[in-house]
N, C-alpha and C positions, 0 to 999 in steps of 0.2 A: 324447434327442439321442444318434446315432450319433456314433461316435468314429474317425478316421481312421489308418490303418496299425495296424500289432503294437504300435507303442508307445504310441499313444494312450488305450488303457483304463487305463494304468498313470501318466497325465501326472502326477497328483500324488504318485506314491510316486517317481517318477523325478525330479522337481522336488526333493523330500527330500532323497535322495540326492546330485543333484548338488550342492544346497547344500550338504551336509557336506562333500562332498569340496572346495570351495572353501577355500582358507586366506587369511585378510587379516590382515597384521598392521598395525594400526592406529597412526596416529601418537600418539592419545591424549590425554591433559590437557597433556603438554608440547608439542604442535605446535598446540592448540588456543589455550593461552597467547598463543602469537605472532599467532595468528588474530584472537582477542577486541580484544589490544592494538593491532593494525592499526586493526580496527574501530572501536574506542573513540576512536583518536586521529584518524582519519578523519572520523567523525562530526563529532568536536569542532572540526575545519577546515572543514567544510563549513557546517555547521548555526551555529557560531559566527560565520561571516562574514556568513551570510544571514538570521538570526533578526532581524535588526533593519535589513534592508534596506529596507522601506517609508520608514522614516526617514533611512535614506541616500539614495535616489533623490529622495525631496523636499526636502531641506536643502541635500544637496551638489551633486545632478544639477537641481535645482529643478523636477521634472517637476510637473504637477498631479495630485491623488491620483487620478483614473480612469486618466490614463495611467502611473501608477508601478503601480497595481492590475494594469491590464492586461498591463504588460512581467512582474510576478512571476506572475501566472495562466498567462499562455503560455509562460513559461520552464520553470514548474514542470509543466506539463502535457507538455512538449515530454520533460522531465527523465523522467516516469513511463512514458513512450511506449518512450523507449529501451531498458529491460530487457528487451523482448520480443526487440530486435536481439540484445543481450549474451546473454540465454539461448540464441536459436538459434546463435550464433557457439561458444560455449560447447560445448553439448552435440554439435554437429555438426561440430566442426572442431579449434580448440585447446585444449580442456579449461579447467577453473575457475579453475586457477594462472596461466596464461598472460591470461586475460581479465582476472581481478583485477590483475594486474600491469601490464598497460598501460594499463587504466580507472585504476590510480593516479596513475599518472604524466600523466594527462589531467587528471584532478582536481589534481592540485599546479599544471600548469601554468594552469591555470583562476583556481585562489587566486593565483597570483603575477599573473596578467593584473588580477584586479580589485584587488589590494593597489597596483599602478601605477595605477590609475584615482585612488586616493586618495591617491599620493604625488606624482606630478608633476602641476605646474600644468597643463602643457600638454594631459592627459587628463580633466580635468574642467572644467567653468564656472567663471568667476571667482570670487570670494568676494563675497558680496552681505550688507551689512548690514540688509536690511529684516528688521522682524520678521515678515512674510508671505513666504517664501522662493519661493512659486509667482510673483510680482510680479516676481522676477527673471530675467535670460535664461536659457535652457536650453542643452544642450549641442550641439556643432554635429555634423556628420555624422561627422568624425574621433572624436571623445569617445563619442557614441552608437555607434559602430560596434566600438569596442574594447571598450567595456562588451558589448556582444552576444557579440563573441568570447570573452570570458573566461567568459560564461554557458554558451556554445556548449562549451567546452571541460570545465565542470563537467557537464553533459548528458551527452557522453560519458563520461565517470567514472561518474556514476549508470549509466549502461545496461552496464556491466560489471561494478561493486562490488555493486549491489542484487540482482540473482538469483543471482548467485554466491557470495555472504559466505557465507550461510546452510548452504546444500547443500555447500560445503567445509567447514567447520567439522564436518557430518555427517559426511562422509568419513572424517573421522579416526577413528571408530569402528567396530568391528565389530558390526552391528546384530545378526548370529546369534547372539550371546552376550550374557545376563544384564547383563554389566556393560557392554556395549555401550550396549544400550537405556537405561540406567540414565544411560550419560554422555551419550547425545542428548538425554535430558530435561532432565538439571542444565544441559547446553551453551544449551537454550532459556532455561531461567530466568537464566542469568547473562548471557545475549545481551541479553535485554529489560530487566534491572536497570540494564545499563553503558548501553543506549539512554535510559533515565530520568536516569539521574546525569547524562549529557551533556547531555539539555535543561534541566535545572537549573541548569548550571554557565554554559552558554551564555546561556541566557536572563537571566541575573543578573551575573555576574562579566564574561562577556567585552561584553554590551550594556552595561552600565555603562561598561566601558573608552571603547566607541564612542562612546556619549552624552557622557561629563563629562569624558575625558580627550584623548583623540585618534582620528580615525577612522582614520589612519595606522598608530598601535599596535594599534589595535583589529582591523585587518585582516592586520596583520604576525604577531600571535601564532596564529592558525588557521593561516596559510600554515605556519609554523614546526613547527606540531603534525603537518599532513598529512606534510612532510618526514620527521619522526621516523617518523610510519605508514609510509612505504616502506621505511625502513632497515629497522624492526621487522618487517617481511613477509617481505623478503628475508632476515633473520637465521635464518629459521626453516626454509630451504629443505630442508636436510637431514633434518629430522624430520616432513616432512609427506607424507602418502599421497595419490599422484596417480593419480585416477581416469581411465582414458582416455576420451575422447569416443566414444559408442556411437550415434553418429547423433541427430538432432533429433527428439523427439516431435513436432516440426510435420509432418515427413515422414510418420511413420504417421498422423497425422491426414488428410493430404491422401491418403494411400493407402487409408484405409477410405471418404473419401468417394466417390473415383474408382471405385474396383471397387463399390460400392453403385450408382452412377449406369450404371455397364456392365452390370451385370446387374438392372437396374429393370424389365424386362418378364417376369421368371421370377417366378412363385408362390411363395406360402408360405402353409403350410396354417394354418386358424383356430388350431389349437392344435400344441403338438409332438406330433406323434404317432410320432415316430421315422422318417418316411418321407423326411425331408429331412438330409442328412450335411452336418455342419459342421466347419472345420478347428479342431481344439482340442488343440494341441501342448505339452508342458511348458512351460512358462513360463521365460523367461531365468533365469539365476543372481542378475541383479541387480534384479529384480523380487521383492518381498517379500510382495506380496499378490496371489492369484489370485481375479478377480473372477467371480461367479457370472453364468451366462446369464440375462438379465432379460426381461420381455416388453412392454418399453417401448421405443418408436421401433424397431419391428422392420423398419422397410424396411431398418435399417443391417446387420441380420442376413443380408441377400445379400451382402454383401462376404465372408460366409464360408461362403457355400455352395459346396459343391465339383461343379463339373461337369467334364465331360470335358475331359482335357488341360490341369486348372489345377495338379495334381501332376508332379513327376519320378517317376524310378523310384528315388529316394530318400526318396520321400514328403514333399517341401518345396517350397512354393510355384515353380511355372516363373516366374512372375510377380508379384511383390508388388503390383501397380496393379491386379490380378486379382482377388488371393485372399490375404484377411487372417486372422489367429486371430479365437477368440471374445475371447480376452483384449483384442486391439487395438480390438475394436469394441466393448467395454463399455466401453473407455477414452473414447472419444468418445463414448458415450452420457453417462458423467458429465459431460463439458465441457457439453453441451446441457441437461443437467439444472440446472447451476449457473447457466448463461447469465442466465436470466431473472431470478433473484435477486440475481445480480451486478450487473446494470443497475438495478436497483432503489436499490441504495446511493448513486448517484452524486451525486443531488439532496441526500440529507443529507450528505455529504462537501463540497457544494459552500458548505451552511451552515455549516462548520469552516474552509474557506480564509479566512472573513471576519474571522477571529481576527488573522490576520497583516497584513491591509490595513485595511477601515475602522474598525475598532476601534482600531488604532493613531492613525488619523487622528482620532478622539474623544479619545482618551487625551492627544493633543497640546496639545488645547483645554480641559481640564480641569485643577485643581489636586492635581498628583503629589507634593506635599511630604508628608514624615514628618519633623515637627521643624521647626524654624527652618533648617535647612543642607541635610538629606538631599532630593532629589527622584528618584523613583523614574522610572528610563527608560520611556519608553511600550512600548518592545520588550518590555520584561519582564513584561508584564501576565499573559500567557499562562502564567505560571508557577502562577496561581491555578488553571488547569483542571489542571495536572500536580498540584498539591497535593490538590486533588479526589479524583484517579485514585488517587493513593497512600494517601489515607483510607480511600476508600471499597471498594477493592477488597478488603483484608481482612476488611472488615466484611460485603460480600459474599459472602465465600469461607466463614466463619466462622457467621456469623447468618442470610443471606438465604437459602442455597443448602439448610442444613439443613431451613428453614422450609419453604421450596418444595418440598424434598423430602417432607415427609410429606403435603404437599397432593396432589401430580401424581402423587408415585410413581416420577419420573425422577431416576437418579442425578445429574443437574447441576442439580435444582431447578427448571427450565426448559430446553426446546430451545434449540439455538444459533440456530434461525429467529426463536423469541420471543426472543432475547436481543437479537438485529439490529434486530426490529421494535422493541423498547423504546429502544432507542437512536437509532432515527428520531424517535419521539415525543418524546423529550427533546431533539434538533436543532430541531423545530418548536416546543416551548415558548421555547428561548434564543432564537429569533428573534422570537418575540413580545415577551419581556421587553427583549429589544435596543432594540426598536420602541418602547415605553414609556418606557424609560432614555434613550433619543435625544430623543425628544418634550420630555421635561421638562428635559433638557439645554438643549435648544434656546431653551425659552422662557426661562430663567434667563439665559440670554446674552444674549437681545436684551433683556431688561429691564433688564440691570446696564450695558449702553450702552458696554461697553468696546470701544475701535475697532480692536483686533487678534481679536476674537472670542473672547477667554478668557472660560472661565464659571467664577464664585465656586461650584463643585462639586465634591467630592472625586472622584477618580477612582476611588475604591472604589464607588461607584454603579455601575459596569461589573461588580462583582464577580457579582450574581446571574445573568446572561447566561453568565459565563465559567464558573460553577459548573456550570450546565444541561449546558453543551457538555462540560465535564471528563464529567458523567455519559452525556453521548452516546459518548464515545471509550470510556468503562469497559463500556458494553454493546455498542456497534455495531462500533466497531474491532477490540476484542479477539475480538468473536465473528465478524466477517469473517475474522479470520487463522486461528481456530481451525476455522471453518467451511471454507473452504478448504484447508487442509492436509489435514482429515480427509475430505472427500470425493472427493479424488483420492487414486490409489495412491501408495507413497511415492515411488517414481521418476518422477511426474508432478509434485513440489512444485516445479519451477521452475516450470511454468505457474501452480499458485497463487499463488506470489511473484509471478510477471509479472502476473496478473489482478489483484492488490491492487495494484499500482502503476497498472495500467491504471484501475482505479476511481478514482483521484485524479487521473490524467489526464484522465478525462471531468470530474470535479468540477470542476479548472481551467479547461477550455476552456468547460462549461457557464459559470460564473462569468464568465469574460471576455465570452461572448456576451451575459448578461443585462447587465452592468456598460455594456458598449457599446450596447446597444439601449437601456436604460432613459437614458443620458446622451443619446442622440441624440433619442429621441422623448417625453422626459416635458416638456421644456420648451417654448417656444413662446407666442406672442401676449404677448411682454413679462414671461413667466413663466419663472425660473430651471428648469433642470432639477433633478430630485430628487438629483443626485450632484454639484450644483454646487462649484467648488475653495472657495468660502466655504461652509461648513457651516451656517452660519445662516440663508443665503438658500437653500438647497438643503431636501430633505426626504428624509434619509437613513433616517427612519423606515418611511416608506413603502416603500423598498427592502427593508428587512428584512421587511415584512409581506409583500411578495412573494415573497420566499422563503419564507415561513411556508405561504404558500397552494399554493405548489408543493409543498411536502412533505407537506401533508395529501393532495394528490393523489397524489403518490406513494407514501404510506402505504397507501391504498388498493390500488394497484397491486402492492407489496410483498406485501399480504394475499392477493390474488388468485394471484401467483405461488408463494406459501409455503405457501398451504392443502391443496396436493395433491402436494408435494414427495416424494419417496421417498429416504430415505437410502440411500447404497449398501450392498451386501452384498458381505462377501468374507472368504476365507479366508488367514488368515495366515501366512505360509510357516515362519515361527521358531517359532511358538507350536503352530499346527497345532490353533487350535481356532476354530470360527467366532465371530464377533462379532454375535450376532443384534440387538444394540441398532440396528444401524442399517440394519433391515428395517421400521421404522415409517413410518409416513404422517404427515407434519406435523399436521394438525389430525385427527387419530384420538382416539379416546375415551382415560380415562385409562388410562396405561402400568404395565405392573408393575414394581417397582423392581428394577434389574439390578445 
C-alpha cells in the first residue's frame, strides 16, 4: 500500500512523537470522586423511583398489566434511544460536562414531576379500596399526560448522562501514562461496583419504603438524592479536565459512506499490489490505537483512494466528503462487523425485560411473607438475579476461567462471543422455567378458589427463573459491554455505549410489540387472551414459551453471525505493541495461549 506525501511513510513515528509532545494534566481521582458520587446518587434517584414502577402504575394509576407493561417498555425504549442524540450533541457541540449538567437538571425535573403525581390528589386517580386495583377507575388525560411528561424529562436526562458519564470519568486520566491506564481500569471497577450497590439498595430499601410505608416518601427520597447529585457534580467543577468536542464520530461515518459511494465506479485490484494509493496520514493525538488496513468490506476502501484533485498542496483532503483516511475507513468497518452481532442480542434482552413487568405481576399474586409480619415487596425479587451475579462472577473468574483456559488455550477461557452466546442459552432456559412455574402457579390458584386470585404458593418459586436470568446477565450483559468496548477504538467508545443502550431500546420495543400482538390476537371465541388482567384466566406461560422459541431462532442467528467474526487488529499508540489476540476468527481451531 502506497503512502501519501513525505510524512506518510513515517506516520507511526510521527504519531508517537506528537503523542509525546502532548501534555495533559488530568483531574485524577480527586475529580473522579465527584463524578462517581454524582453518578451514584443519580442512579439511586432514577432507579430508586422506577424499580417498583410496575406496581405504582397498577396500584396507584390503576392500569391493566398489559398497559402498564407497554408504558414501561415504550418509555424504556425511548430512554435507551436518546443516548445516541446525547452522544452526538456532546461530541460535536457542547462537550461532556455541559451535556451531563443539562441532563442532570432534566432528570431532577422529571423526578420532581413524578413525585408530584404521587403527592397531589389531582394528579393521580382516586384511591380505590378494591383488592383488585384494575377494577378501579383509571387516570384521566391530564393525570396520564403529567405522568408521561415526567417520564419524558427522565428520558432527556438519560440521553445526556448515560453516554457521557463513563467517557467523562475516563477523561480525568492521562492514558499515555502507566498510572493513567491503571486509573482507568480502577475507575471501571468502581463504576460497576457502585452500580451493583445502587441496584441492591434501590430494590430493597427504596422499594420497601414505596410498598410498605408511602409512595410519597418512596418517591421523595430518590428525588432528594438526585438534587444532592446535581450539587455534588458542580462542586467538582474546578477539578475536572474538560476535553473540547472534536466533532461527532457520526459525521466521520457519514463521510466514509458518501466518499465510497462517489467513487463506487472505481476498480480495486483483487489484491493490494501497490498500484493503488491510499490516504494514510498520522492519526490524531486523541486516537490511542491505529487500525490496520483489513481486507473485509473492501468497497469502503474506495473512500481512501487518492485520485486527482483529492489533496491540496499541503497534502490534506480538499473535500472530506470525497477522501477519508484508512483509519476512518477501518473505524466504519468495525461498526459494520459488530452490527449483526449486536442485533442478535436484542431478543435475549427482551427476555430480561420481563423481570420488571410480568414477573412482578406474578409475585403480587403469590405468598410473599417471611415470617408472620414481614412481606417482601414484589419489586424486590430481582435482587435474586443480582445476588446470583455477585456470587457467580468471582466463581467464574477464579475457577471456571482457569479451567476453560487449560482446555481452549484462550486467555479468557472462552471468547467474548462464546460468553454472549452462553448468556442467550440461559435466557432461553429462564423463559422455559418461567412458563413451567407459571403453569403450576395458575393451577394451584384455581384449585384454591380464592376470589382475589391469590395463590397459596411461596414467591420463592420464582427464584429458579431469576437465578437463570442472573446467569444470563453475568454472561450476556457483561460480555456485550466488554465486546463493544474492546472492538471499537478507544475514541469511539461513545458509540460502544450508545450501541449497548440501543440494544435495550430494541428489546423494549420488541417486548412491547410482542405484548401488544399477543394481547390482541391470542384471545377470541369467548376465550380470554394470554395476557388477561386476570392471571388465572390468561395463559402467561404460553407468552414465556413464545419468547423462548424466539430465543432459539435468535441463538441460531447469533451462531451464524459469530462463526466468522474477525476480532479487530490494531496498534496501541501508548504501548507500541501489537495485540495479536484480536486477529482471531471466532470459530477457528484451538488458539494458542496469549
